[in-house]
C-alpha positions as CSV (number, residue, x, y, z in Angstrom):
1,M,-14.3,-111.2,66.5
2,N,-17.5,-111.8,64.2
3,T,-18.9,-109.2,66.9
4,L,-16.9,-106.6,65.5
5,K,-16.9,-106.5,61.8
6,K,-20.1,-106.5,62.3
7,F,-20.5,-103.1,63.6
8,A,-17.6,-101.4,62.3
9,P,-19.3,-100.1,59.6
10,L,-21.6,-98.9,61.6
11,F,-18.8,-96.9,63.9
12,F,-17.3,-95.9,61.2
13,A,-20.0,-93.9,59.8
14,L,-21.1,-92.8,63.1
15,V,-17.8,-90.8,63.7
16,V,-17.6,-89.0,60.4
17,M,-20.9,-88.1,60.8
18,G,-19.4,-86.6,63.9
19,S,-16.2,-85.5,63.3
20,H,-16.1,-82.2,62.1
21,A,-18.6,-79.1,63.9
22,Q,-21.0,-76.7,61.0
23,Q,-20.5,-73.2,61.1
24,V,-23.2,-71.4,59.9
25,N,-23.0,-67.9,58.1
26,V,-25.6,-65.6,57.3
27,N,-24.7,-63.8,54.7
28,K,-27.2,-60.5,52.9
29,E,-28.1,-61.3,49.4
30,T,-30.5,-59.6,47.1
31,S,-32.8,-62.3,44.9
32,R,-34.6,-61.8,41.8
33,I,-38.4,-62.1,43.0
34,K,-40.8,-60.7,39.9
35,N,-39.0,-59.2,38.2
36,D,-37.7,-57.5,41.7
37,Q,-34.8,-57.4,43.8
38,A,-35.7,-58.0,47.4
39,E,-33.6,-58.3,49.9
40,G,-32.8,-61.1,51.9
41,F,-30.0,-63.1,54.1
42,A,-29.2,-66.0,52.8
43,V,-27.2,-69.5,54.7
44,E,-25.1,-72.5,52.7
45,L,-26.2,-75.2,54.6
46,E,-24.8,-78.9,53.9
47,G,-27.4,-81.4,52.5
48,N,-29.5,-81.4,49.5
49,V,-32.2,-79.3,48.1
50,D,-35.7,-81.1,49.4
51,D,-34.3,-81.2,52.6
52,V,-33.4,-77.9,53.4
53,T,-36.6,-77.1,51.7
54,N,-38.8,-79.7,54.3
55,A,-36.9,-78.3,57.2
56,F,-37.4,-74.1,55.8
57,N,-40.6,-75.0,55.7
58,K,-41.6,-75.9,59.1
59,Y,-39.6,-73.1,60.3
60,I,-41.0,-70.7,58.8
61,R,-44.6,-71.8,59.3
62,S,-43.8,-71.9,63.0
63,F,-44.2,-67.7,62.9
64,A,-46.1,-67.4,59.8
65,R,-48.3,-68.7,57.2
66,L,-46.8,-70.2,53.5
67,K,-49.5,-69.8,50.4
68,F,-48.9,-73.1,49.2
69,G,-48.4,-72.8,45.6
70,T,-46.0,-70.0,45.5
71,N,-42.1,-69.3,44.1
72,P,-40.9,-68.0,45.7
73,M,-42.5,-69.6,48.8
74,T,-44.3,-66.7,50.3
75,T,-45.7,-65.7,53.8
76,S,-48.5,-64.1,55.4
77,E,-49.5,-62.5,58.5
78,A,-46.0,-63.2,60.1
79,V,-45.1,-62.8,63.8
80,I,-41.9,-61.9,64.8
81,N,-40.9,-60.8,68.2
82,G,-44.2,-60.5,69.0
83,T,-45.2,-57.7,66.2
84,S,-47.8,-59.6,62.9
85,Y,-47.2,-58.3,59.6
86,K,-49.4,-58.7,56.6
87,S,-46.9,-57.5,54.0
88,P,-45.2,-60.7,52.6
89,L,-41.8,-61.5,52.6
90,Y,-40.2,-64.2,50.2
91,A,-38.1,-67.9,51.0
92,T,-35.9,-69.9,48.6
93,V,-34.0,-72.5,48.6
94,K,-31.3,-73.4,46.2
95,E,-27.9,-75.8,45.2
96,K,-24.9,-73.8,46.4
97,G,-21.9,-76.1,46.0
98,Q,-22.1,-79.2,47.0
99,G,-25.6,-77.7,49.1
100,A,-28.0,-75.1,49.3
101,Q,-28.8,-71.9,49.9
102,A,-31.4,-70.6,51.9
103,W,-32.7,-67.6,51.3
104,M,-35.1,-65.1,52.8
105,G,-36.1,-61.2,52.6
106,L,-39.0,-59.0,51.6
107,K,-39.6,-55.9,48.7
108,A,-39.6,-52.6,50.3
109,N,-41.7,-51.4,48.1
110,E,-44.2,-53.6,49.9
111,W,-44.0,-52.3,53.1
112,T,-46.1,-49.3,53.8
113,S,-44.0,-48.5,56.6
114,E,-39.9,-47.4,56.0
115,E,-39.7,-48.7,60.1
116,D,-40.9,-52.2,59.7
117,A,-39.6,-53.5,56.8
118,Q,-35.3,-52.2,58.2
119,T,-37.2,-54.1,61.4
120,V,-37.5,-57.0,60.2
121,M,-35.0,-57.1,57.9
122,K,-33.2,-56.1,61.0
123,A,-35.4,-59.9,62.3
124,I,-34.3,-62.1,59.3
125,D,-30.5,-61.7,59.5
126,K,-31.1,-63.5,62.8
127,M,-33.8,-65.7,61.6
128,M,-31.8,-66.9,59.2
129,Y,-28.8,-67.5,62.0
130,D,-31.1,-69.8,64.1
131,F,-32.7,-71.7,61.3
132,G,-29.3,-72.4,60.0
133,V,-28.6,-74.2,63.6
134,K,-32.3,-75.6,64.5
135,Y,-31.3,-76.8,60.7
136,Y,-27.9,-78.7,62.4
137,R,-29.0,-79.1,65.4
138,D,-31.9,-80.8,64.4
139,K,-29.8,-83.5,61.8
140,I,-27.0,-84.1,64.5
141,Q,-29.9,-85.2,66.8
142,V,-31.0,-87.3,64.3
143,Q,-27.2,-89.0,64.5
144,I,-27.6,-88.8,67.8
145,D,-30.3,-91.1,68.5
146,E,-29.0,-93.4,65.7
147,T,-25.9,-93.1,67.9
148,N,-28.4,-94.1,70.8
149,R,-30.0,-97.0,68.9
150,A,-26.6,-98.7,67.9
151,L,-25.2,-98.4,71.4
152,Q,-28.2,-100.2,72.8
153,A,-27.5,-102.6,69.9
154,V,-23.8,-103.5,70.9
155,E,-25.0,-102.9,74.8
156,K,-28.0,-105.7,74.1
157,Q,-25.7,-107.9,72.0
158,Q,-22.8,-107.3,74.6
159,Q,-26.0,-108.4,77.1
160,R,-26.8,-111.8,75.1
161,L,-23.1,-112.7,75.2
162,S,-22.0,-112.2,78.7
163,T,-25.7,-114.6,79.9
164,E,-24.5,-116.9,77.1
165,N,-21.0,-116.7,79.0
166,K,-23.0,-117.4,81.9
167,N,-24.7,-120.5,80.6
168,L,-21.3,-121.9,78.9
169,T,-19.5,-121.6,82.5
170,M,-22.1,-123.6,84.0
171,K,-22.4,-125.9,82.0
172,L,-18.5,-126.4,81.8
173,E,-18.6,-126.9,85.1
174,N,-21.2,-129.0,85.6
175,N,-19.2,-130.6,82.5
176,Q,-16.5,-130.8,84.6
177,K,-17.8,-131.6,87.0
178,E,-19.8,-134.9,85.7
179,K,-16.3,-136.2,84.2
180,L,-14.8,-136.5,87.2
181,Q,-18.3,-138.8,89.1
182,L,-17.2,-140.5,85.7
183,E,-13.6,-141.0,86.7
184,K,-14.0,-141.9,89.7
185,S,-16.7,-144.8,88.3
186,L,-14.6,-146.2,85.6
187,E,-11.3,-146.3,88.7
188,T,-13.8,-147.7,90.5
189,N,-15.9,-149.8,88.1
190,K,-11.8,-151.3,86.8
191,L,-11.5,-152.2,90.5
192,E,-14.0,-154.2,91.0
193,N,-13.8,-155.8,87.5
194,Q,-10.1,-156.9,89.1
195,N,-11.7,-157.8,92.2
196,L,-14.3,-159.8,90.1
197,L,-11.6,-161.4,87.9
198,L,-9.5,-162.6,91.4
199,K,-12.1,-163.7,92.7
200,M,-13.3,-165.9,88.9
201,E,-9.5,-167.2,90.0
202,Q,-9.8,-168.6,93.8
203,N,-13.2,-169.8,92.7
204,K,-11.8,-172.0,89.4
205,K,-9.1,-173.0,91.7
206,S,-11.5,-173.7,94.5
207,Q,-13.4,-175.9,91.4
208,D,-10.5,-178.0,91.7
209,S,-10.2,-178.2,94.8
210,V,-13.5,-179.5,95.3
211,S,-13.2,-181.8,92.5
212,V,-10.1,-183.6,93.5
213,A,-12.0,-184.0,97.1
214,S,-14.6,-185.4,95.3
215,E,-12.6,-187.7,93.3
216,Q,-11.0,-189.0,96.3
217,I,-14.4,-189.3,98.4
218,K,-15.0,-191.3,95.4
219,K,-12.6,-193.9,95.1
220,V,-13.0,-194.3,99.2
221,L,-17.0,-195.0,99.1
222,E,-16.8,-197.6,96.1
223,M,-14.2,-199.7,98.6
224,H,-17.1,-199.3,101.8
225,Q,-18.8,-201.0,99.7
226,E,-16.8,-203.5,99.1
227,R,-15.8,-204.2,101.7
228,Q,-19.6,-204.1,102.6
229,K,-19.8,-207.2,99.9
230,K,-17.2,-209.4,101.2
231,V,-18.9,-209.2,105.0
232,N,-20.8,-212.7,105.6
């Protein structure tokens, strides 16, 4: 019962974390970047701004360089679908409801080719979806790792209890054998005690009989000695 109480809060937490599946929805949105409107796509995610920002930074670095100290985040030399683009992409993360919203987009006037801008915009739509999927999968992987650690802890505890049970069973069997031996020894001791008491009683009776015989023999001896004296 104590073991169940120990793991109950962890079990409840794991059930709550895995009780629903996240749905990734990407929406087309504009964002004001350096006094200009930038077109892009946004995805709303569960989690705080810091966690989403860290995950978003890591995701962006997988295909582009991030310029340090820029707000919003600004990329350079983005490689999208095998094509390298020099024009920048912009990315932001902000609070949205109880979670956070990640956004990525571009300013069309910074792209020399409208075709490239449209191609990248379509790619951003998919990239934001992919980021949302990766974000949730990574979070779930953390929960999987935590659940595996919890399972390993439970299995370790189960193994320990199983080993303890085997040891206790062996000790109980040895104790029962020892109890039987002691009971047999006690019964033997009891019989031996009764036998000794009987022999002591018999010895006492024998001593009494011998004592009587001794007195009688002494009297006969005295009688013979008196007779001997009277011989002349």
